[in-house]
N, C-alpha and C positions, 0 to 999 in steps of 0.2 A: 783889528781883525783877529790878532792872536789872542787878545784878552777874551773876545767873544767865544773863540774856539775853546779856550780853557774853561770858560764858564759852562759851556755845553758839556764838555767832558766831565766836569765836576758833577753836574746834575745827573748825567748818565750813571756815574759811579754811585752817586747817592741813591738813585732809584734802584740800581742793581743791589746795593748793600741792603737797602730797606726790604727789597723783595726777598733777598736771601735770608735776612733775619726773620721775615714773616713766614717763609716756607719752613725754616728750621723750627721756628716757634710753633707753627701749626703741626708739623710732624711730631715735635716733642709733646705737644698737647694731645695729639691723637694717640701717641704711644702711651702717655700717662693715662689717658681716659680709657684706652683699650685695656691697659693693665688693671685699672680699677674695676672696669666692667667685668673683665675676664675672671678676676679673683673674687668678686663680690656677688654679682647678680646675673651672670650669664648662665642660662640653664645648661644642663649636661645633655650632650647629643646622644649619650648612651640610652636615654629613654626611648629613642627611636628604634633601638635594636629589638625591644620587646613590645613594639607598638601593637595595641589591640583595639582598633576603633569600634565605635558602636556600629553593629551590623544588623540588618533587618532579619527578623525571624520569619520564616516562610512556612505556610501550611499547605500540604498537598493532599489531594484526594487519593484513593487507593490505586488509581491508575497513573499516578505521578503528575496529574494536572494541578496547577497552582490554583488555590481557592482563596487565600488570604495572606496578608503580610502585616506584621506588627513591628513598628519601629518609631523612633523619634527622628532619625535620619535614615532615609531609605538608601541603604548601602549594602552591596554584595561584594565582599572582599575577595580579590583574586591575586594569587602570587604572580610575579612577573613571568614565570615559566608558562603560565596559562593565558597570557596576553599575546595575541598574534603580533608579528613584526609590523604589519601594516598600521596597527594602532600606534605603536611607538613612533614610527616614521611620521605619521600625520601630526602627532602632538609636538614632536621635536621641531618639525617644519613650521608649525603655527606659533609655538611659544618660545623656542630657544634653539635656533638653527645651529649654533655653535656648541650645543650642550656637550657633545662627546669630545670637544677640544679644550674647553676652558676648565679652570680649576675651581669653579664656584662663582666667579665674577667674570662677566664678559666685558672687558675694557673697551674693545672695539665697538661693541654694542652701545656702551655708555656714550662714547664720542658721537656716534651716529645719532643717538637719541637726543643728545645735547644740540647738535646742529639742526635737527628737525624741529625741536622745541623753540630754538632761537628764530628760525624762519617763521614759525607759527605766530610768535609774539610780534615780530616785525610786520608781518602781513596783516595781523589783526583779524584772522579768519574766525576766531572764537572756538576753534577746535580744541578738544581735550588734549592736554600735554601728555606725551607718551613716556613710559618709563623704560627701563632696561633691565628689569629683574629677570634673572635666570630661573630655570625650574628649581635649581638648588635653593636659590633665595626664597622662592615661593614656599618650598618645603619648610625652611627655617622659620619663615613668618607664620605660616598656617599651623605648624605643629608646636612651635616652641615660644612664639611671641604673640603680642597683641597686634591689633590693626591700627594703633595710633600713629599719626604722622608726625614724628619727632626725629631730630637728628640722632639722639641717643638710641632710639629703636632701630633706625637705619644702620647705625654703626654696629649694633648687636647683630643685626641680620647679616652684615658682611662677614663679621668674625665667625658667626655660626656656620655660614656657608663654607668657609675655609675648613672648619673642623669637620663638617659633614662629609665634604669631599675627601678628606684624608682618612676618614673612619669607615665609610661605606662605599660600595661599588656604585657605578653609574646606574646599573640596572636596579639595584635596591632603592636608590633615590627615585627612579621612575616608578617603581612599584608603590612607594609611599604617595607620590604625587597623583598618580592615576586613580588610586583608591580613595583619595581625600577630597578632590575638587568637586564643586557643586555645578550641576548641569542644568538646573531649572527643573520644573515639573515635580519638585520634591525629591529628585534623584541625586544621590551622592555617590561618586565613583563611577568609573566607566562601565562596569558590568550592569549596574542598576539603570544607567542611562540607556544602554543598548536595549534593555527589556522595555523600558517606558516609552522610548521614542519609536522603536521598530518592532517590538515583540520578538526579538531574536537574541541568541547568544552571540558573543563576540566573533566566534568562528564563522557564523552565518552572515555577518555584515558584508555588504558590497563596498567597493572603494568609495563611491560617492556618499554612502551612509557614514563611513568612517570619517571622511573629511568634514561632514556636517557636525558630527559630535566634537571633533577637534576645534570647530569654530565657536562652540558654545561657551567655554569658560570665560571668554572676554566679556560676555554680557548675555546671559541666556534670554532675558526678556527682549533684548534688541533683535534677536534672531529667532523669535518664536515661529514655529512652522505653520501656524494658522494666521496670526495677526501681522507678521512681518515677513511674508514669503519672499519678496524681492530682495530685501536686505539679507535674509538667510541664505538665499542662493548665491548672492554676490560674495558673501563671506566664505561660503563653502568653496566656491570656485577659486577664491584667492588662496585657500589652503591647498587646493589641488595644484595650483600653479607653483606654489612654494615647494611642494613635493616633487614636481617635475624638475624645477630648477636645481633642487638639491640632489637630483638623480636617484630618487627613491622609486619613481615610476617612469614608464616610457611615455613618449609623446602620444602614442595611440591610446594608452590607458587614460591619459589626461583628457584627450578630446572626447573619448567615450563617456567618461565620468561627468564632465561638465554639461553634457547633453541630457542628463537624467533629471527627472523631477526630484523633489525632496524625498518623496516616497515614505513619509512617516506613517506610523500606524498607532496613533495615540489611543490610550485606554484599551489596548488590545488584551490586556490581562487584568480585568477588573476583578475585585474580590467576589462579586456576585455572579460570576460567569456561570456557576452551576446552581444558582438559586440557593446558595448555601450560607446566607448571612447568619441565620440563627445557629447553624451548626458551627461556623467558625467563631461566633461569639461564645458559644459553649466551650470551645477549645480554649479561647483566650481566658475565660474565667477560671478554668481548671488550671492552666499554666500559671496564672497570676497567684492563685492560692498555693500552688506547690513550690514555685521557684521565686516569686516576688517580681516586682516591677522592673528592676534593673536588668535581670537576666532575660525576662520576656522581651523587652524592647531593645536591648543592646547586644545580646550574646550571640546573635546569628544562628539561632536554633533552626534545625530542619525537622518539622513536625509532620510525620506521615500518619494520616488518619484513615479511618475505616469508611469514609464517605464514598458512596458509589454514585457518580454524577448522573447516570441514567435514572436511578431510583430516586435521587433527590429532586430532579426536575419533575418526575412523575408524581412524587408525593406532594409537592407544592401545588401542582396543577389540580390534582384530585381534591385536595382539601379546599382550595379556593373555590372551585366550581360548586362544591357541596355547601360551603358557607353561604355563597351567593344564592344558591337554589333555595335554601331555607329562608334567608333574609328577604327575598323577593315576596314571600308569602305575607310578610308584615306590611307590605305596601311601599309606595314611592316616598322616599324621605325628602325629596326636593333636589334641586341641582347642586353641583359641587360649588359653583360660583356663578357670577352673572356679569355680563358686559353690556353697558348701555348701548341702546340701538344706534345712537348717533356716532358711536365709536366703531361700528362694524364695517365701515368703509376700509379700515385698516385692521381687519380682524386677525390677520396673521401676527402682526406686532402685538396686539392686545392679548391674543391667546398665548403667545410665547411668554408673557409676563405672569401668567397664572401659575402658582406653585402647586404642583401635583406630586404624588409619590413617584419615585423613579423606578420602582420595582413591581409595577402592576401589569407589565407586559404579559400577554399580547394586547391588553386593553390600550386604547389611545384616548387622548383628551380631545373634545370637540366642542364647538359652539353652534347653537341653532341660528342659522342665517335667515331662514324664512319657512313658513308652514303653508301647506294647503290641507285639505281635509284628510287625505290619506297618507301624506308623507311629510316628514320633517327634514328639510335640507340643511346639511351641516358642513362646517369647515373643520378639518381635522389636522392636528399637529402631532408629530411623532419625532423622536430623536433617533438618529441612525447610530451605527456602531462607533462613529467618530464624534458623537455627541452634538452633531449639527442638527438643527431643526428642519424637518421637511414638512411640507403642507400639501393637502389634497382636499377633495370634496367628496361627499356621498350623501346618503339619505337613510332615514329610519322609517319603517313602515308602520301603519296604524295597527296591523295585526300584532306586531312585536310590542308596541306600547300597551296594548290591551292586557298584557300579562300583569300589569300593575292595576288590578281592579280596586285597590284600596289606597287611599292617600292618607298619610299619617304624619302628625306632628310628633316626632319621637321625643322631643324635649319634655312634652307634657303627656305623652302616651295617649293622645287622642286620635282615634281612628275614624275616618270618614269614608263611607262607601260611595264610590263614584261610578257612573256609567260613562265609559269613554266611547264617544262617537266621532271624535275629531282629535287629531294629534295635539291641537292647541288646548284640549282639556287637561293635558298633563305638562306639555312643554311650551315655554314662551320664547319668543325671539330674544336672543342674547344669553339664554341659559347655557352654562358650561357644564357638560356632562361627560361621562365615560362611555365608550362604545367598544364593541368587539366586532371585527370584520367577519361577515357571513359570506359575501361574494365580492365581485370586483368593486361595485359601488354601493352595496347594501350593508348596513351595520345594525347591530342589535344593541339596545340601550342597556347600560350597566350602572351600578352604583357601589360605593364602598360599603360593605355590610357592617352593621353594628355588632352582630354576633361574631365571636372569634373562637379559636380553638387551637389544637395541636395535633401533630401526627408524628409517630416515631416508628422506624423500621429497624428491627434488630435480628442479628444472627443469634438464635437461641442457644447454640452450642458454645459460642465464645463470648457473647455479650457485645460484640462489635455492632455499633450503630451504623447502619448503611445509609439512613436518611433521617432527617429531623426537620420538621417545620414547626415553628413556635408561634405562628399567627398568620393573619392574612397578608400583612405587609410589614416588613422590618423597618421600612422607611417611616411608616406611621407610628409604629410602636416597637421598641427593641425588647420589650418584656417577652420572655420566652415561656410560652404556656405549656411547652413540653417538659421543661425542667424546673421552672420557677413557680408556676401556679400551684398553690396548695389548695386542693378541693376535696370534698367528700366523694369517695368513689362509688357509693351506693351499692347496687347489686353486683358490680364486678368484683366485690370483695367476697361474695358468697363461695366461690370455688375453694377458698382457703379454709372456710368453715367445714365444707364437705370433705376436703382432703384430710383435715384433722380427724374427722369421724372415720374415714377409711383407714387411717393409721391407728385407730383405736378400736378395731374390731368390727366396724360396720361394713356392709357390702353395698354395692349399688342398688340391690333389690331390698335392702332393709326398709321397713315401713316406719314412717313418722306421721303422726296425726296432724292434719291440716284443718284446724278448727279454731274458732275465736277463743281467746283467753286474755286474762288481765295479769299483769306482772308488775312487781315493784321495781322501778327503774333505778332509783337512788336510795340512799339511806334515810331520806326524810319522808318515807311513806307515800311518795308520788306514784300514782298508778299509770301504767302505760298499756294501751291496747294496740298491739301491732295489727296491721291490716294488709291484705293482699291487694294487688292492683285490681280495681273494679269492685273491691270489697266482697269477693266471692270466696267460699271455702269449699274444699273438695274431699274432706275426710282423710282416711289413711292413704298415704301416697309413698311411693318408693323414693329413695334419695335421687335416683335418676330423674324422675318426674319433677322433683323439687327444684333441681338445678335447670332442667330444660324449660320449665314454665316459670322459673324465677319466683317461687312461692316464698313470700316474706314470713308468714306465720310459722310454717314448719321449719324454716331456717332458724328462727329465734328459738323454737322449741328444741331443735337439734343442738344448738349452741348451749342451751341449758343442760341438756343431757350429758354432753361431753365435758362441760365445765367452761365457764367464761374465761378463766385464766388460761385454759388450754387454747382457746381461740386467739387470745392476745399473743400467746407464745408463738403460734403459727404465723401470725401477722408479722412478728419480729423475725422469725426464722426465714421468711421469704423477703425480708427487708422492705415490706410494704410501708411500715412505719417504725419509729424507734421505740415508742411506748404509747400505751393507751389505757384508759380506765376499763376495767372488766365489768362493763354494764351490758345488759341484754341488747341494746340498740347497736352495739358494735358489730353484731352479726350481719347487720344491714348496711355496713360501710359508713358509719357516721364519724369515723376518725379521718383526719385530713392526710393526704398523700400527694405525690406528684405523678404525672403520667409516666415518666421514665422509670420510676421506682416500681410501680405496680405492673408495668409492662415487663420489666425484668423478672418480677415474680411469676408472671405467666410463662416467661421463657424457661424458668426452672421446671415448671410442670411439663412443658413441651419437650424438654431435652432429656426427660427421664429422671428428673429429681436431682440434678447437679447444680451447685451454686455458680451463678454468673452475675455480673453487674453491668449495667449500661456503660459501655466504654467507647469513647470517641477516638482515642489515640492508639495506634499500633506500636509506634516507636518514635523516639526523639534522638536526634544526633546533634552534637555541638558543632561549632564552626569548622572543626578539623575532621569531622566525620565519625568521631567516637560515639558509640551508642551509649546514652546515659539513661534511657528507659526503654523497656520492651515488654509488651504485654505477653505473659506466658502462662498458659493453662496446662502445659504438658512439660514433663521433664524428660530430656533425651539422654538415654543411657548408651554408652559406647559410641557417642557421636565424634569424639576426638581420638584420633589415632596418631601416636607419636612415631616419629621417624619415617623412613621411606616405606611405602606400601609394597608388599610382595604380591605381584599380580597372580602368582601361582598359589598363593595362600591368602586369599582375601579375608578380611575380618568379617565377623557376623554383621548382619544388617542392624542398624541402631533400633532400639526399642523406645517407643514413646509411652511414657507413663502418665496417665490422666491424674493430675494433682487437684482437680476440682473437688471441693467438699461435697459429700452427699447430704442433701437436705431431707429428702424422703426416699423410701425405697422405690425401686422401679415398678413394682406391682401397683402400688397406690397411685403412682404417677400415671401409669397407663390407664388405670380405671377412671381417673379424672379426665384424661384426654378423651376416652371413649364417651364419657358423659357430656363433655363439652362438644363433641361431634354431634351428639343428639340435640344440643341447643340450635345448631345450624340446620340439621335435617328436619326436626320436628318442633322446635321450640321458638323462643322469642326472636331468633335471628334467622328464621326460615327463608327470608328474602335472599340470603346468601346461597342457599341450596340451588338456586337457579344456575349457578356457575358449573355445577356438576364436577366439583373438585374436592379433594380430600382436605377439608378445613374444619377447624374447631374454634370455639370462642364463647364469649359471654357478653351479654348486653348489661348496661347499667343506667339507672335513672335515679336521681336523688329526689328528695321531698319537694313537692310543688314544681316538679319538672324544671329545676334550676340548672342541672347538668345532665348532659347526654354522653354516654360512654360506650365504646365497644373495644374489647381487646381480643384478638384472635390470632390463630397461627396455622401454618401448614407444617409439614415435616421439615421445612427449611428455614422459614423466617417467622418472626412474631411481630405483629403490627398493633400498635395502640392508638386509639382515636379518642379525643375529647372535644366536645363542643359546648360552649356556654358563653354568657356575657361576662365581661371582665368584672363588672359589678353585679354579682349574682342576682338574678331575678327570674320570674316565671317566663319560660320560653314558649308557652302556649299549650293548649289542651292536647294531650296525647303526644307531647314532645319527648318520646321515649328514646332509649338507646337503639332499639330496633328500628325506629322510624328515621332517625337522623344520623346517628353515628355508624350503625352497621352498613348503610349504603356507601359510606366513605371507604370502609374496609373492602366492600365488594368491588367497587370501582378500581381500587388499587390492585387487588388480587387478579382481577380480570386482565388488567394490563400487564401485570407481572408475569403471568403465565402464558402470554402470547409468545410462542416459539420455545417455551420451556416444557419439559416433560414432567408432569406431577408425580411425586413419589408417595408411597404409603407410609403410615406411621409404623415405627419399629415396635414389634410385640416382644416383650421379654420372655425368654423361655421359662417354662414352669407354670404359666397361667393356664387355668382350665376354663373352657367356654361351654355355657349351657344356653339352650334356647328357653327363654322364660316368657311368661305373660307380662307384657310391658306395664299393665296397670297394677296387678297384684304382686308382681315380683317373684311368684312361685314358678316351679317348672311348668312349662307349657304342655297342655294336653294336645292330642291330635286335632281336636276341634277348635282350638284357639286360633283366631285370625290376627289379633294384635300381639305379635311376638317379636322379640329382638334377641340377638345373640349377645349374651352378657359375659364379662370376664370376671373370674373368681380366683382369688389367691390359692396357692396350694393348701390342701386340707380344709378348704371351705367349699360350700355348695349352696345353691338356692334352696329355700325351705319347701317342704310339702305341707301346705297349711290349709285349714278351713277357718277363715276368720269371721268373727262377728263383731260388730262395733256398736256400742251404746254410748251416746253422749247427751247430756242435758245441759241447758243453759240457764244459769241463775241470774239474779240481778247484778251481782258483782263480777260475774264471769262464767266460767264453764267448769263443771266437774266432768271429766271424761275418763273412760276406761275402754280398753279393747284387748281382746285375747290374742295371743301369739302361739304359734306352734312351738313345741319345745326345741325343734331344730333351729329356730330363728333367734334363740335367746343368746345374749352375751353372757360371759362368765359372771356369776353372781346375780344375774337379773331374774326377777320374779316373773312368772307367767302373767300376772295381773298387776298393772301399775297405772 
C-alpha cells in the first residue's frame, strides 16, 4: 500500500516538474520570440499618431447640398471630440465592454470566450467560434498588421496592443477604430455609415439607429436592413440590452428603442439627386487633371461648386423635352425591348428584369398587356426612393399614338409613312416601352431619342456655371456634349466677326454688300461661292441686318475687309478656339469648338467685354478645412484690419477691385448686345420675342443642317444650347438653330423668369443714340416708318447718304461697286471700291 502511495506521489511530482518545465520553456520561448519580433519586425505604433486615412472627397451644390462623392473607400473622418457619447457607449457595449478597464488585452474575456468555444465544440452545434479581441487589438490588426491567421501574427497583435495602450489615450484609440471599420454599403467609418444608412449626421441619430450601426461591424451582410430585417433587429436589440446592462441607458430608453423599426433611409443621398451627373463628372475631370488620382480619391476634399439645383433640374427637363419633341418627328423607332406573350402572366417579374436607364425619370418603363382599337393597356414598373420596384397599370390612347405618323428603321434610315387607325398598328402585346404619366391612369408614349445635345447656364459676370446638361441620359452615355463634343459652331461664330469690325472703325449702320461672289478658299486655286440660306441676296445691308438675318455672304465679305487674321485673333481673344487657319470660311464658323467655350465667349460680350471662363468650382478645402483653391475675380483692398477695432474710429469700407482682363471696350460690347437683341426681336430667333423679356442671342446652323445652335443671354445669365447627332448627319430640312435650338433657350428662360423681375442691359456712359433707318443705316427722316434707335461710340454718328448701287454678274463671279457718303468712310478708304 505504501509502495503504491509512493508511486502515485512520484508520478504527481513528475507531472508537476514536467508541467513546470513546459511552462518555463513556453514562457522563455515567448519571451525570446517577443524579443525577436519586437526588435526585428514589429511595426512602430508611432505611425498611428499621424494617421491620415483615405477619405471621401465630397462635392456640394451652391446651397450646400451634396451632389457627388469621389473615393475608393467611402469614409468621412471625424475626430473623437465630434463623435457623440452615445456612439462610444454603443460600440464599447457591442465590441469591448471592458475597454475602459483593460490595458489592451481582456484576460477575463479570453477565459469566457474559451469556455464558450469549448461548450460549442462539445455540443457540436456548428456555431462559429467566438474570439476575444479588444478594440485595441482590432486597431493593431487593422492598422499595423495583416489578416493572416497565424500564431506569430496573433503574438504581434498582443504586443502591439500593449504598446498602443501605453502610447495613446483610450479616446484616441476609439477615434482610430470608429473611423476605420467597415459598415457595409461601401461605407467606411461611423460618419459615412450614418449618412448612407440614415441620411443623417451623427448628432441627429436616435438611440435605436446608433445601436443598429454598432451591430454592423460583426457582419454587415448578416444584418442588411432589407434582406435580413429580423436578424438586424435582433442584433440591434442585443446591443441595446448590453447598453442597458452596462448602465449607459435607462430601462425606459431601452424599452422605447427596441420598439422602433430599423428606420433606415438607404440611397437618401444619391449623386444624381439634382440631375447633376454631367456636372459632377465635369468637376471630377477637372480635379483629376489639377491634383491627380490619389488626392482626388483619398484626400477628403470638400469641393464647393456653382451648381444651382433648381436650375440644374430645370435645364435637364427642358433639354430632354425638346430633344424628344424633335426626335418624334423622325417617327417611331420601335419598342425598347419585348417580352414573349406566354411570359406575361408574370409580367411584373419579367419587366423587372429589363435593363433601362436609371435617370429618365419622370418616365417609367411599361409593357403592353393587351390592345383594343382605341387603347393600349400597359403594366408599369417604377423604382421608389428606396430602389424598390413598384408596379401599377394604366393605358395609352390612340390619339397619343397617332403622333407617330411615321415608322422608321433608323439602322438603315428607311422611313415608312403609316396611317394609324388602331393602337395595334404601332404597338404589339409584349412590347416594352417608356411612358410619361398624364393623369391617374393615362400615359403618353415615349422613346429614347437618337438625337442628342447639351445645355449650359452661366453667370456671365463670374463665369460660374449654374447648370450643365451633357446629353439626354448620363446612364446611356457619359460623354458630355457641353464640354467634350467638338463641333463646328456655324453662324453663332458671326458675332465675333462683327465685333472685330466694331472694334476696327465700323458702326452697326455701316453698309456691306450682300451679293454673290467667288473667292479663293485655299492656296491651290480652289474657288468657293458662299451662299445665304435660301440662296437669296439682298444688296447693301447694315451690319445690324447682317447679324439679325444671319447673312452668310456679307459676313464673309466683312471678314475679308477687316482681315482674316483679325477674325482668327478675335476668335482666340474670346477663347472660342486655340488656333485656326485664316481662310474665308472661318467667318461662318467652320472651326471646331465646344459649347462651354463659345458660351463663355458670348458671356464676355454680355458682361461688357471682361474675360471670364466657364468655371464649375467656387472653392476647395482640404480635410482640415483649409482653403486650397478659391475662384477670385476681384481683389479686396483694406479687407484685413490688424489689432482690435476702435468702434469710434471704424476703418474705411473695403474696396473691391475688378481684376478681370478687358477683352473689348464696353462701347463695342454694348453695340454687339444691341445687335443681338435685334436677332431676338426681328431676326432668326424671333420666336423668343414672344416672352416679352430683355433677351439677346444668336442662332447657328452648320452645313447640311448637321448641328443646331443657340446662345443667348439676359442681363443676368448666358445660356448655350447645342443639338445634333453624336455621329454628325443631316437633321432634316430646315433644321435650323432658330427652329430647334432657340425653343430650348425660350423654354428655359420662360421658367427662369417665373417670379423673377427682369433687368435691363447696362448702357455704358458716353454712347450716343440716333434714330436711324433700319434698312439704309442713315439718319431717319420724319417720314421713315422702319426706324430703330442705334448706339454710336463717342465722336461717331450715322451717315447722311444718298446711295446708288451697281453690280453685274460675270461667269466667274461678280464685279460690284457702290458709292458711299464721305461721312461713312473709314480712315484711308476710297469713296469707290
